[in-house]
N, C-alpha and C positions, 0 to 999 in steps of 0.2 A: 854569375852568368845568367841566372833566370831573371834578374832585375831588368836587364837591357831589353829582352823581347817584350816584357810587360810594359815597359816605358814606351817602347816603340809602338805597341798596339794602342796604348792610351793616347799618345800624340796623334796617331793616325785617326783615331776616333774623334778626338777634339777637333782636328783640322777638318774632318769631313762634316761634323755637325755645324761648325761655325761657317764653313763655306756654304752649306745648305741654307742656313738662316740668312747669311749675307746676300745670297742670290734671290731668296724669296722675298725679302723686304721690299725692294723696288717694284717687283711684280705685283705684290699685294697693294702697296700704297698708291700705285698708279691708278688702279680702279677706284680706290677710296677717294683719290683726288678728283677724278672725273665725277663721281657721285656727289661729292661736296659741291663742285661747281654746278651740277644739275640742280641740286636742292637750292643753292643760292639763286639761280636764275628763276626757278619756280616761285621762290619767295618774292622775288622782285616783280614777277608777273602778277602774283596775288595782290601785292601792294600797289599795282597800277604803275609800274615803272616804264622804262623806255620801250618804244614800239618795236625795236629790233630784238627784244628779249626772246620772243617766240622763235625767231630764226636762229638765234644762238642756242636756244634749247634744243631745237631740231638737230643742229650740227653736233652738239654734245651727245645727244642720245644716239645718233648714227655712229659717232666715234666710239661710244661705249659698246654698241652692238658689234662693231668691227673688232674691238680690242678683246672682248670676252673670249671668243673662240681661240684667238692667238694666245692669250694668256693661259687658257686651259691646256693647250698643247705644250706651252713652256713649263707649266707646272708638272705635267706628266713626264716631260723630259727630265726635270729636276729630280723628281722622285726616282725615276728609273736609273739615272746616271750616278747619283750620289748615295742613294739608299738601297738601290736594287729592288725597289717596289714598282711593279708594273701595274698601273691603273688602267683597266680596260676602257675602251671608248664606249660611251653610253649612247651615242647617237644624238641627233638634234631634238629628239622628243623630250629630252631632259635639260634643254637650254635654260629653263627657268631656275633649275637648281644650280647651274653654273653661275647665273647672275646673282643668285642669293649667296653663293659661296664667295665670289669675288667681291661683292658689295658689302656684305655683313661680316661673315666669318673671316674672310680674307683681310678685311680692314683691321679687325682685331688682331689676327695673327701677324699681320704686317707690322703693327705697332709693337707687338712683343718682340718680333724679330729685330726691328730697328733698335729697341732698347737693349737687347742682348748683344747685338753687334756693336752698338755704341759703348756698352759696358766693357766689352773686350778691348776696343780701341783706347778708351780712357784708362783701363787698368794697365795695359801695356805701356802707355805713355807715362802714367804716374809711377809705375814701378821702375822706370828708367830715368826718373827725374834726377837722381844723384849722378847720372852719367851725362845726360845732355845739358845739365846746368853749367857744365864747364865750357860749353860752347858760347855762353854769354860773356859780355865784357866783364873784366875783373871787378869793376866798381859795382856792377849789378849783383855780383855773387856775395858781396860782403853782408854777413848776417843771415844769409839764406841757406847755409849748410844744414842747420838743424831742421828748418822747415822742409827742405828737400828730403831729408831722411824720413820725416813723418809721412810725407806724400808717397815716398817709395814704399814704405811699409803698408800704407793703405792700398796702394796699387797692387802689391803682392797678394794681400788678403782678397781684394776684389777679383784678381786674376785666378785665385784658387777657387772662387765660387763660380766662375764662368763655365767650366766643363759640366758640372752637374745641372746648372741652369739650362745650358744649351741642350743637354741630353733630354731633360724633362720636356722642353718645348718641342724637340724633334719627335719624341714619343707621342706627344699630344697631336701633332700634325699627322703622324703616321696612322693614328686611329681615326681622326676626323676627316681628313681630306679624301682618302679613297672612298669613303662612304658617300661623300657629296659629289665628287667628280666621276666616280666609277659607275658601273651598272648597278641598278637596284636589285633587290632579291627576286622580284618578279622577272626582270630581264635575264638574270642569271638562270632562273628556272626555265624560261623560254628558250634560252640558248642551249641549255643542257638537254631539253627535250628535242631540239633540232639536231643536236649532235647524236643523241641516242637514236633518233629516227634514221639519220643517215647511216650510222654504223649498223643498225639492224637491217636496213635495206641492203647494205653491202654483205651482211652475213647471209641473208636470204638468197641473194644472187650467187654467192660463193657455194652455198649448200645446193642450189639448183644445178650449178655447173658441175659440182662433184657427183651428183646423182646421174647427170648425163654421162660423165666419164665412166662411172661404174657400170651404167647400162651398156655403153659401147664395149667395155672390157669383157663383161659377161657374155654379150651377144657374139662378139668376134673371137673370144677365147674359150672359156669353159663350155659354152653351149655348143660351139663347133666341135670341140673334142668329144663331147657326149654324143653328138650326132654321128661322128665317125666311129665311135665305139659301138653304138647301136647297129650301124650298118655292118661292121665287121662281125659282130655277134650274129646278126641275121644271116649273113653269107655263110658263116661257119655252120649254123644250124641247118641251112638249106643244102649245102654242098658236101659237107664232111660226113663220112660214115662212122658214127660214134656209138659207143655203148649207151644203153638207156640211161645209166646214171649220169654220164657226162652230158648227154643231150638235155637231161632235166636241169642240170646246173646251168648250162648255156641258155636254155629257155628262160630260166628264172632271172639270170643276169640281163638278158635281152629285154625282158619285161620291166625290170627295175630301171634300166637305162632309159627306156622310153618314158617311164613315169618321172624320172629325174629331169628329162628334157622338158616335159610338160610343166613341171613345177618351176623349173628355171625360166621358162618362157613367161609364165604368169608373174614371176618375180620381176623379170626385166620390164614387162609391160607396166607393172605397178610402180616401178622406179621412175621411168620417164620414157614413154614409147616414142620411137622415131617418127611415127606418123604425126605426133603432136607438133614437132618442129617443122615437118614438111608440109602438112595440109591443114593444121590448125585444130582448134578444140572440137569443132563439129565432127570432123572425120574421126578423131581419136575417140570421142564419146560414142559414135556410131559403132565402131569396132568393139568397144567395151560393152555396149548394150547387146550386141550380137553374141558375145561369149557368155553372158550372164545366164544361169540355168533357168530363170523364169522370165516370162515375157516382160519387156521393158518398152514403154511408150516414151520416145524421146522427142523433145521439141527444143530446137536451138534457134534463137533469133539474135544474131550478132551483126549489126551494121558494119563493124570493123573489128579487127583482131585486138584482143586485150594485150597488155604487156606480157612478155614471156613468163616472168615469175608468177603473175596472176593466173595465166593459163595453166601452169604446172600445179598450182594450189587447187584450182578448180577441178582439174582432172583427178587429183588425189582425193578430193572430197567426194566426188561422184563415185570413184572406184571403191573407196572404203565404204561408202554408204550402201552401194549395191552388194558388196561382199557381206556386210552386216545383215542386210535384208535376206540374202540367200542362206546365211548360216543361222540367224537368230530369230527372224520374224516368223512367228507361229501362224501357220495356215495362210501365209501370203501367197496369192496367186498371180500377182502382177506388181509392177512398179512403174511410177511415172517420174520422169526427169524433165524439168523445164529450166532452160538457161536463157536468160534475157539480159540485155544491157540497157539500163536507163541512165542517160547522161554519163556520169563517171562511176557508176555502180554496176558491177556484174552480179546478178542475182541468180542463185541456184536454189531450186526447190526439188527435193527428192521425197517422194511419198510412196507408201505401200498400203495394201488393204489387209494387212495382218491383224492380229488381235491386240497389238499395242503393248503397253506396259514396260517399254524400254526405259531404263534408268541410266542417265549419263554418269552418275556417281559410281556405278558398278563396273565401269570399264567398257568392255566390248568394243573398244576402238573409238568410242564417242569422245572420250577426253582428248585423245590424240587429234581427232578432227577439229575440235574447238581450238586447240593450241595451234594447229597448222593454219587455221583461218586467222587467228589473232596475230600470227607472225607477219601478216601484210596489212595490219590494222583493220581487219574485217570483223564482222559480227556473226555469231552462230547461235541459232535458236532451234529448239526441238520441242515438238508436241507429240506425246505418245500416251494418250489416256487408255486406261484398261478397256479393252473391247475394240480399240483401233479407231481411226487409222493412225499411222505414224507419219509425221511430216518433219523433215529437216530443212531448214532455210539458212543459207549462207550468203552474205553480202560482202563483196570484195571491192575495195576502191581501185579504180583503174587509172589514176593519175600517172601520166608517163614521166 
C-alpha cells in the first residue's frame, strides 16, 4: 500500500522536472541562436562583408533587446508555476545581468536541457522498440527481433537514468538562475530597509494615535471624576457641620484629590496636549514654557507646520528636557529653547545655565529622549561639560 503513493510522488516529480526542462530548452536556445547570428554578422563585418551587414546587425541587436525582457518574464513564470520558486523582479538596472544569463549561462543550460529532453525521448522510443517494430512490414522484421530486444534494454537503462539527471539539472538551475535574474543582495537590503522604514513609520503613527486616545480618555474620564470628587469634598467641608476628626479626614482627602488632579493634568499634557493638534507646536511649547518652574526663553521659527508625528516627538523632547532641567540641573536659573526648520529638518536646541555634568548613560530620561528621536530617523546630541552649560540638540526629518 505504501509503494503506490511513493511511486505516484516519484512520477509526479519526474514529470515536473522533465516538463520544466522541456519548456526551458527553447527559451534558452532562442537567445543563444540570436547571439550566434549576431556574432556571425560581426565576424562578416570585420572581414569586410556585405554592406547590408550593419543593418542586419542592428535588427538582430534590437530583436535581442526586445526578447531578453520577455524571456526573463517567461523564465520567472516557469520557475513559479513548475517549481514554486518566486524570482523577484530586479528592475531594469540589472538588465546587463539578464543579457549575461540568457546569452551565456542560458545557452549552456539550454544545451543541457535539450540533451536531457532528447535523452528522454530517445529512451522512451528505444524502450518501446519491441512494441512498435511490429508496426513495420513483416519482411522488415525478419532478423530484427534480437536487435530490437537489445535496443529496448538500452532504452530502459537510459530511461532509468533520466530522473536523476533531470533532478540534478533542475537543482543546478534552482541555485543559479534566481541569483542571476533575481535581486542582488544590495537590492534585497535596500528593499528590506524600505520595508522596515515603512513599518516603523506605521508603528510611530499608531503609537501617536494611541497616546492621543489615552489623553482623551484620561481627560474626559478619570480627570473629570477627580474634579467632581474634589468639588464634592470641598462642598462637604464648607457646608457640613462635622466633628473635627471627620473634617480633618475630608480636608486631607480634598487636598490629595487636588494633587491627583494636578498630577493627572501634567501626565495628560505630557502624553499629547490637545493644543498641539489645535494650534500647533508654537502654542503647545508656549504653554509648556509657562508651566516650567524656572524662566524659559522660547523662540520658534516655523514657516509651516511639521508632520503630526514629528510635532509630537518635538513636543516630547522639549517637555522631557525642561523636566530634566527643573529636576536635575544644579543651580540652573533659566533655560533657552530654540525651534527652527531648515529645509526638511526640524532643529531643537534646549540649553540651561546649570553646572552641567549630565551623563546620558546614567538615565535621567536622556536615553528615552534619544530613543524617541531615533524613532523618526532623527539625531540627538548632548553637550554637558562639568561647570556647564548643558545643551541638547535634536534634528528631526520632516519629509511628509
